[in-house]
C-alpha positions in Angstrom: 0.0 -0.1 -0.1 2.9 2.2 0.8 4.6 1.6 -2.3 5.8 4.4 -5.0 5.4 4.3 -8.3 9.5 3.9 -8.4 8.9 0.7 -6.3 6.6 -0.9 -8.9 8.6 -0.3 -11.7 11.7 -1.6 -10.3 10.1 -4.7 -9.6 8.9 -5.0 -12.9 12.3 -4.2 -14.5 13.9 -6.6 -12.1 11.6 -9.1 -13.2 12.0 -9.0 -17.2 15.8 -8.2 -16.4 15.4 -4.7 -17.7 18.5 -2.2 -17.5 17.5 0.4 -19.7 14.9 1.5 -17.9 14.6 5.3 -18.8 12.5 4.3 -21.9 9.8 2.8 -20.4 7.3 3.3 -18.0 3.9 2.2 -16.4 0.7 3.4 -18.0 -3.0 3.4 -16.9 -6.4 4.5 -18.4 -8.3 7.3 -16.8 -12.0 8.1 -18.1 -11.0 8.7 -21.6 -7.6 9.3 -21.5 -4.3 7.8 -20.4 -1.6 8.7 -17.5 1.8 7.5 -16.5 2.3 6.1 -13.2 4.8 8.6 -11.4 7.6 7.3 -9.6 7.8 9.6 -6.6 4.2 9.5 -5.5 2.5 6.5 -3.8 0.4 4.3 -6.1 -2.6 4.6 -4.4 -2.3 8.4 -4.3 -2.3 8.8 -8.0 -5.3 8.9 -10.5 -5.3 5.0 -10.8 -8.4 3.0 -11.1 -9.9 1.9 -7.6 -10.6 -1.6 -9.4 -9.2 -4.4 -8.1 -7.0 -5.9 -9.4 -5.4 -2.7 -10.7 -4.5 -2.8 -14.3 -1.1 -1.1 -15.5 0.6 -1.3 -19.3 4.4 -1.6 -19.2 5.5 0.3 -22.5 8.1 2.3 -23.9 7.2 6.1 -23.0 10.1 7.5 -24.6 11.5 6.2 -28.6 15.3 6.8 -29.5 16.3 8.6 -32.4 18.7 5.7 -33.9 17.6 2.3 -32.5 20.7 0.4 -33.7 23.0 2.8 -31.3 20.8 3.8 -28.3 19.2 0.1 -27.9 21.7 -1.9 -26.0 20.0 -4.6 -24.4 18.8 -7.6 -26.3 15.4 -7.6 -23.8 15.1 -3.8 -25.0 15.2 -4.4 -28.5 12.5 -7.0 -27.8 10.3 -4.9 -26.0 10.4 -2.3 -28.4 10.0 -4.9 -31.4 6.8 -5.9 -29.5 5.3 -2.7 -29.1 6.0 -1.3 -32.6 4.9 -4.5 -34.3 1.6 -3.9 -32.1 1.2 -0.5 -32.9 1.7 -1.0 -36.5 -1.3 -3.9 -36.8 -3.5 -1.6 -34.6 -3.0 1.0 -37.1 -1.3 3.5 -34.5 1.2 3.8 -36.9 0.8 4.2 -40.8 2.7 1.5 -42.7 2.3 1.1 -46.6 1.4 -2.4 -48.1 5.1 -3.1 -49.3 6.6 -2.0 -45.8 3.8 -4.3 -44.1 4.7 -7.0 -46.2 8.4 -6.7 -45.5 8.0 -6.1 -42.0 5.9 -9.3 -41.6 8.6 -11.5 -43.1 11.1 -9.8 -40.5 8.5 -10.7 -37.3 8.4 -14.2 -39.2 12.3 -14.6 -39.4 12.2 -13.5 -35.4 9.5 -16.1 -34.5 10.4 -19.0 -36.7 14.0 -19.1 -37.8 15.4 -19.7 -41.0 12.7 -21.1 -43.8 12.5 -24.9 -44.4 10.4 -25.7 -47.2 9.9 -29.3 -45.7 8.9 -27.7 -42.4 7.0 -24.7 -43.1 4.2 -26.1 -45.3 1.5 -23.7 -46.9 -0.9 -22.5 -44.4 1.9 -22.4 -41.5 1.2 -18.4 -40.9 -2.8 -18.9 -41.0 -2.9 -18.2 -37.0 -0.4 -15.4 -37.1 -1.7 -11.6 -37.5 1.1 -10.3 -39.6 -0.6 -7.6 -41.6 -3.0 -4.3 -40.7 -6.3 -5.0 -41.5 -6.4 -2.0 -43.8 -3.8 -3.4 -45.9 -5.8 -6.8 -46.0 -8.8 -4.9 -47.0 -7.1 -2.6 -49.7 -6.3 -5.4 -52.0 -8.4 -8.6 -53.1 -6.5 -11.3 -52.3 -6.9 -14.3 -50.5 -4.9 -15.4 -47.4 -2.7 -17.9 -49.0 -1.9 -15.1 -51.7 -0.5 -12.9 -48.8 1.4 -15.6 -47.1 2.8 -16.3 -50.5 4.4 -13.0 -50.7 5.4 -12.6 -47.2 7.2 -16.6 -47.4 8.9 -15.1 -50.8 10.5 -12.3 -48.7 11.0 -14.8 -45.6 13.1 -17.1 -47.7 15.7 -14.6 -48.2 16.6 -14.0 -44.6 17.8 -17.1 -44.4 21.0 -16.8 -41.5 19.8 -13.8 -39.4 19.2 -14.7 -35.6 15.9 -13.4 -34.3 17.6 -10.4 -32.3 19.1 -9.2 -35.8 15.7 -9.8 -37.4 14.3 -7.9 -34.7 16.8 -4.7 -35.0 16.0 -4.9 -38.8 12.2 -4.6 -37.9 13.0 -1.8 -35.7 15.3 -0.1 -38.4 12.6 0.0 -40.9 10.0 1.1 -38.5 11.8 4.2 -37.2 11.5 5.6 -40.8 7.8 5.5 -40.5 6.1 9.0 -40.3 4.2 8.3 -36.7 6.9 6.1 -35.3 7.4 7.0 -31.3 4.7 10.2 -31.9 2.2 10.9 -29.4 -0.7 12.5 -30.5 -2.8 15.0 -28.7 -6.1 16.9 -30.0 -5.5 20.7 -29.5 -7.2 24.5 -30.6 -5.6 27.6 -31.3 -8.5 29.5 -29.6 -10.8 28.1 -26.8 -13.6 27.4 -28.9 -12.3 24.8 -32.0 -10.5 21.5 -31.9 -8.6 21.9 -35.3 -5.2 20.6 -34.7 -3.1 17.8 -33.8 0.0 18.3 -31.5 2.6 15.5 -31.5 5.6 14.4 -29.1 8.5 12.6 -30.2 12.4 12.2 -29.8 13.0 15.0 -32.3 10.6 17.8 -30.6 6.8 19.2 -31.3 4.8 19.0 -33.9 1.3 20.4 -35.2 -0.8 18.8 -37.7 -3.7 19.3 -39.2 -6.5 17.4 -38.0 -7.1 15.1 -41.1 -3.4 14.1 -41.3 -0.5 12.9 -38.8 2.0 12.1 -41.6 3.2 15.3 -42.7 3.4 18.3 -39.6 2.4 22.3 -40.6 4.8 23.1 -38.3 7.6 21.6 -36.0 9.7 22.9 -33.0 12.9 20.8 -32.8 14.2 20.5 -29.0 17.2 22.3 -30.1 15.0 25.5 -30.7 12.7 25.4 -27.9 13.7 27.9 -24.9 11.2 27.4 -22.8 7.3 25.1 -22.3 4.6 25.7 -19.7 1.2 25.7 -19.1 -1.5 27.3 -17.1 -4.7 25.5 -16.5 -5.6 24.5 -20.5 -3.4 26.5 -22.0 0.1 25.6 -23.3 2.7 28.1 -24.3 5.8 27.0 -26.4 8.6 29.6 -26.5 11.2 29.3 -29.0 14.9 30.0 -28.6 14.7 32.7 -30.9 13.5 35.6 -29.6 12.7 37.0 -32.9 10.0 34.0 -33.5 6.2 34.6 -32.1 5.4 32.3 -28.9 3.4 29.8 -30.1 -0.1 29.1 -27.7 -2.7 26.3 -27.9 -5.2 25.1 -25.7 -6.0 21.4 -24.9 -9.7 20.0 -23.6 -8.7 18.8 -19.8 -5.7 20.0 -17.5 -4.6 16.6 -17.3 -4.2 16.5 -20.8 -1.6 19.5 -20.3 0.2 17.7 -17.6 0.8 14.6 -19.7 1.8 16.7 -22.7 4.6 18.6 -20.0 5.7 15.4 -18.9 6.3 13.8 -22.2 8.2 17.1 -23.1 10.3 16.9 -20.5 11.2 13.0 -20.3 11.8 13.4 -24.4 14.1 16.4 -23.9 16.0 15.4 -21.1 16.8 12.2 -23.7 17.7 14.2 -26.4 20.2 16.3 -24.3 21.5 13.1 -23.1 21.8 11.5 -26.4 24.4 14.7 -27.2 26.6 13.8 -23.6 29.2 11.1 -23.0 27.9 8.4 -21.7 27.3 7.4 -17.9 29.5 4.6 -16.8 26.8 2.5 -16.3 26.0 3.0 -20.2 29.2 2.1 -21.2 29.5 -0.7 -19.2 26.0 -1.9 -20.6 27.5 -1.1 -23.9 30.6 -3.5 -23.4 28.7 -6.1 -22.0 26.5 -5.8 -25.0 29.4 -6.0 -27.4 31.1 -8.9 -25.6 27.6 -10.5 -25.7 27.3 -9.7 -29.1 30.7 -10.9 -30.0 30.3 -14.3 -28.3 26.7 -14.7 -30.0 28.3 -14.2 -33.0 31.2 -16.6 -32.6 28.4 -19.0 -31.2 26.2 -18.7 -34.5 29.3 -19.3 -36.5 30.2 -22.4 -34.7 26.3 -23.3 -34.8 26.4 -22.3 -38.3 29.3 -24.5 -39.1 27.9 -27.6 -37.2 24.5 -27.2 -39.0 26.2 -26.7 -42.3 28.3 -30.1 -41.4 25.2 -31.6 -40.2 23.2 -30.6 -43.4 26.0 -31.9 -45.6 26.4 -34.8 -43.5 22.5 -35.4 -44.1 22.7 -34.6 -47.9 25.6 -37.1 -48.0 23.5 -39.8 -46.0 20.7 -38.8 -48.4 22.8 -39.2 -51.3 24.3 -42.6 -50.0 20.8 -43.8 -49.1 19.7 -42.7 -52.8 22.7 -44.4 -54.0 22.1 -47.7 -52.2 18.5 -47.5 -53.4 19.9 -46.8 -57.0 22.5 -49.7 -56.9 19.9 -52.1 -55.2 17.4 -51.4 -58.1 20.5 -52.1 -60.4 21.3 -55.2 -58.6 17.5 -56.0 -59.3 17.5 -55.4 -62.4 20.5 -57.0 -63.5 19.6 -60.3 -61.3 16.3 -60.3 -63.6 18.6 -59.7 -66.6 20.9 -62.4 -65.7 17.9 -64.6 -65.3 16.2 -63.5 -68.2 19.7 -64.3 -70.0 20.1 -68.0 -68.6 16.1 -68.5 -69.5 17.2 -67.0 -73.0 20.7 -69.2 -73.4 18.5 -72.3 -72.4 16.3 -71.3 -75.1 19.0 -70.8 -77.8 20.8 -73.8 -76.8 17.3 -75.7 -77.5 16.9 -73.7 -80.4 20.4 -74.6 -81.4 19.9 -78.4 -80.9 16.9 -78.5 -82.8 18.2 -76.2 -85.8 21.1 -79.0 -85.6 18.6 -81.8 -86.2 17.0 -79.5 -88.8 20.1 -79.1 -90.5 20.7 -83.0 -90.6 17.5 -83.5 -91.6 17.9 -80.8 -94.2 21.4 -82.4 -95.3 19.7 -85.8 -95.4 16.8 -84.5 -97.3 19.5 -82.7 -99.6 21.2 -85.8 -100.2 17.8 -87.7 -101.2 17.1 -84.6 -103.2 20.3 -84.8 -105.2 20.1 -88.5 -105.6 16.3 -87.9 -106.7 18.0 -85.2 -109.0 20.1 -87.5 -110.7 17.6 -89.9 -111.1 15.5 -87.2 -112.6 18.4 -86.2 -114.9 19.0 -89.7 -116.2 14.8 -90.0 -116.4 14.7 -86.9 -118.4 17.4 -88.3 -120.8 15.4 -91.3 -121.1 12.2 -89.2 -121.6 14.0 -87.0 -123.8 14.8 -90.3 -126.2 11.7 -91.2 -125.8 10.0 -88.1 -126.9 12.6 -88.0 -129.5 11.0 -91.5 -130.6 7.9 -90.4 -130.2 8.0 -87.3 -132.4 9.5 -89.4 -135.3 6.5 -91.9 -134.7 4.1 -88.9 -135.0 6.1 -87.7 -138.1 5.8 -91.0 -139.5 2.0 -91.1 -138.4 1.4 -87.8 -139.6 2.9 -88.9 -143.2 0.7 -92.2 -143.0 -2.3 -89.8 -142.5 -1.4 -87.9 -145.1 -1.2 -90.9 -147.5 -4.5 -92.3 -146.0 -6.1 -88.7 -147.0 -4.6 -88.8 -150.1 -6.1 -92.5 -150.5 -9.4 -91.3 -149.0 -10.0 -88.9 -151.7 -8.6 -91.3 -154.4 -11.5 -93.5 -152.8 -13.9 -91.2 -152.5 -13.3 -90.5 -156.6 -13.5 -94.0 -157.1 -16.9 -94.0 -155.0 -18.3 -91.5 -157.1 -17.5 -93.3 -160.2 -19.2 -96.4 -158.6 -22.3 -94.0 -157.7 -22.1 -93.0 -161.3 -21.9 -96.4 -162.8 -24.8 -97.4 -160.3 -27.0 -94.8 -161.5 -26.3 -95.6 -165.0 -27.2 -99.4 -163.9 -30.2 -98.3 -162.5 -31.0 -96.0 -165.3 -30.5 -99.1 -167.4 -32.6 -101.2 -165.4 -35.5 -98.9 -165.5 -35.4 -98.6 -169.3 -35.0 -102.1 -169.4 -38.3 -102.8 -167.1 -40.0 -99.7 -169.4 -39.3 -101.9 -172.7 -40.5 -105.0 -171.2 -43.8 -103.5 -170.1 -44.1 -102.0 -173.3 -43.4 -105.2 -175.0 -45.9 -107.1 -172.7 -48.6 -104.8 -173.0 -48.4 -104.8 -177.0 -48.0 -108.5 -177.7 -48.9 -111.2 -175.2 -48.0 -111.7 -171.7 -45.0 -113.5 -171.5 -43.5 -114.8 -168.2 -39.7 -113.8 -167.7 -37.6 -114.8 -165.2 -34.4 -113.0 -164.8 -31.7 -115.0 -162.7 -30.0 -113.4 -160.4 -27.4 -114.5 -157.9 -29.2 -115.9 -155.2 -27.2 -113.9 -152.5 -28.6 -110.3 -152.4 -25.8 -107.3 -151.9 -26.1 -105.6 -149.0 -26.1 -101.9 -148.8 -22.9 -100.0 -148.9 -22.3 -96.9 -147.1 -19.5 -94.7 -148.3 -18.2 -92.1 -145.3 -15.8 -89.2 -146.1 -15.6 -86.3 -144.2 -19.0 -86.9 -143.0 -20.6 -87.5 -146.2 -22.5 -90.9 -146.3 -23.6 -92.6 -149.7 -26.1 -95.7 -149.3 -27.0 -97.7 -151.9 -30.1 -99.8 -151.6 -30.4 -103.6 -151.4 -31.1 -105.0 -154.6 -30.5 -108.3 -156.3 -27.9 -106.8 -158.8 -24.1 -107.8 -158.6 -21.2 -105.9 -159.6 -18.6 -108.4 -159.8 -16.0 -105.7 -160.6 -16.3 -103.7 -157.3 -15.6 -107.0 -154.9 -12.2 -107.3 -154.5 -11.0 -103.7 -154.4 -13.7 -103.1 -151.6 -12.3 -106.1 -149.4 -8.7 -104.7 -149.6 -9.6 -101.1 -148.6 -11.6 -102.4 -145.4 -8.6 -104.5 -144.2 -6.0 -101.3 -145.1 -8.4 -99.2 -142.9 -9.1 -101.4 -140.3 -5.1 -101.6 -139.8 -4.8 -97.9 -139.9 -7.4 -97.1 -137.2 -5.3 -99.8 -135.1 -2.1 -98.0 -135.4 -3.8 -94.6 -134.7 -5.2 -95.6 -131.6 -1.8 -97.3 -130.2 -0.1 -94.2 -131.2 -2.8 -92.0 -129.0 -2.5 -94.3 -126.2 1.2 -94.0 -126.2 1.0 -90.3 -126.4 -1.2 -90.3 -123.2 1.3 -92.4 -120.7 3.8 -90.3 -122.1 2.5 -87.0 -121.1 1.0 -88.5 -117.8 4.7 -89.7 -116.7 6.1 -86.6 -117.6 3.7 -84.4 -115.1 4.5 -87.1 -112.4 8.6 -86.4 -113.1 7.6 -82.6 -113.1 5.5 -82.9 -109.8 8.5 -85.1 -108.4 10.8 -82.3 -109.2 9.0 -79.5 -107.8 8.3 -81.3 -104.7 12.1 -82.1 -104.2 12.8 -78.5 -104.6 10.5 -77.4 -102.2 11.8 -79.6 -99.6 15.3 -78.4 -100.0 13.7 -74.4 -99.3 12.3 -75.9 -96.5 8.6 -74.9 -97.2 5.9 -76.3 -99.3 5.0 -75.5 -102.4 2.3 -77.1 -104.8 3.5 -77.9 -108.0 2.4 -76.0 -110.9 -0.9 -76.9 -112.7 0.0 -78.5 -115.8 -3.2 -78.7 -117.8 -3.5 -80.5 -121.5 -5.7 -80.4 -124.0 -6.5 -83.3 -125.8 -4.8 -83.3 -128.9 -7.1 -83.4 -132.1 -7.6 -86.7 -133.6 -6.0 -87.5 -136.6 -8.4 -87.3 -139.8 -9.6 -90.9 -140.2 -11.3 -92.2 -143.4 -13.3 -95.5 -142.0 -15.8 -97.2 -144.3 -18.2 -98.6 -142.6 -19.7 -102.0 -144.0 
């Protein structure tokens, strides 16, 4: 109950291990504004809320001009990083979309370390708040698309430690227009609220009510001679006496007190930066420098070990891949060997079969050679027989010519006989007529003509498909009897010879066809595939002209 504000503040600083305490303070809410806990007054004597428990916010009250030079401890950097990051996300500090994505990538690097595609799968940033809502609503992009953009920058920060990533974040954030500025609504008269007052590490700035980025007027700490307030009136006296005194009014007295408190603290730090560091600060910087050097060496050792481990893992993966590859090659080689053995066995069987086939073909070739020789001998015989047959055919043709000549001669004789027969019939008819005439004129006389007892059969002469038939009568022609018998005997003998010649020609042709078929069969056996012998068609030779005399 008796603790002062300094006691509570020191307890918090000891708890978090903070030594750069001049940047921070404990803030609490009073009605519609806020206030900072005063160190020299008791906590309960100040205008703190009477609620139980009482809520205080441990925040940075003053901001450095150059974070890299002024922030010594790593915990100090981390606390500033957390506060500035929250102010950007809550849109208390304006940040462009491009700068927001870059700052988000450094925040991810500080939280997750180096990017590893095998570990940081798509969607690993889904639960993290990294961009202001204004930026998310400004562009029609899905969360996955924003994550892809942040991850692209995040992958380029490989090798940056957490404290370095947070410092890079702060170095970018300190260049933003609203970084480290505390804003208050003021008026230049007692009626209207038409201005904004900004207090930061550089000085005091006057803004228009609609813009907090570009001040209309600025009062740097080096150019201010005095700052004071009376009730709601606040007065800024420039160092240059020729310049006008700037006066403005606030809505409440406690606001003027808060503005004066911030002005005094920022001015003290402004003057402190331009003096030699105290022994405590020098000791802190030396310790921080040693700590950074030690951490740098540790990071280098860790990086080397990490690199060696990655190389060992890559070598292991390469060896495993090589092992799998060799196993696959061995398996394929084994399968190829088995196939080769099966192929060798198959080829051996095929070779044995081919050898047997070769022996069989050699045997068939020998038989074919013997058959060829036999056929050659047979062909020679056939040629000789053919020559003899041709000679016989020529003789038969000559005989046929002779027979044709005899047939013509016999035809002429038949014509003469026909003429003689016609004359004999005419003579008989005239004799009968004369006899009838004598019988009619004188007296019936019975006459008997004695003829031969044996009647003459009717004779047919066939030559060139022409037949002459003599009717049967009791007349006899003694001068025709002997030549006719001789002609019939010769004709019968000629027909017998022609039939014999025709049968011999047919037998020779049949034998020649059989020999040709045997030759083709032997050739096909020698080639190794069947082939049908050529079809041999024979036309029946025209029969030689015959001159038969049918009796």
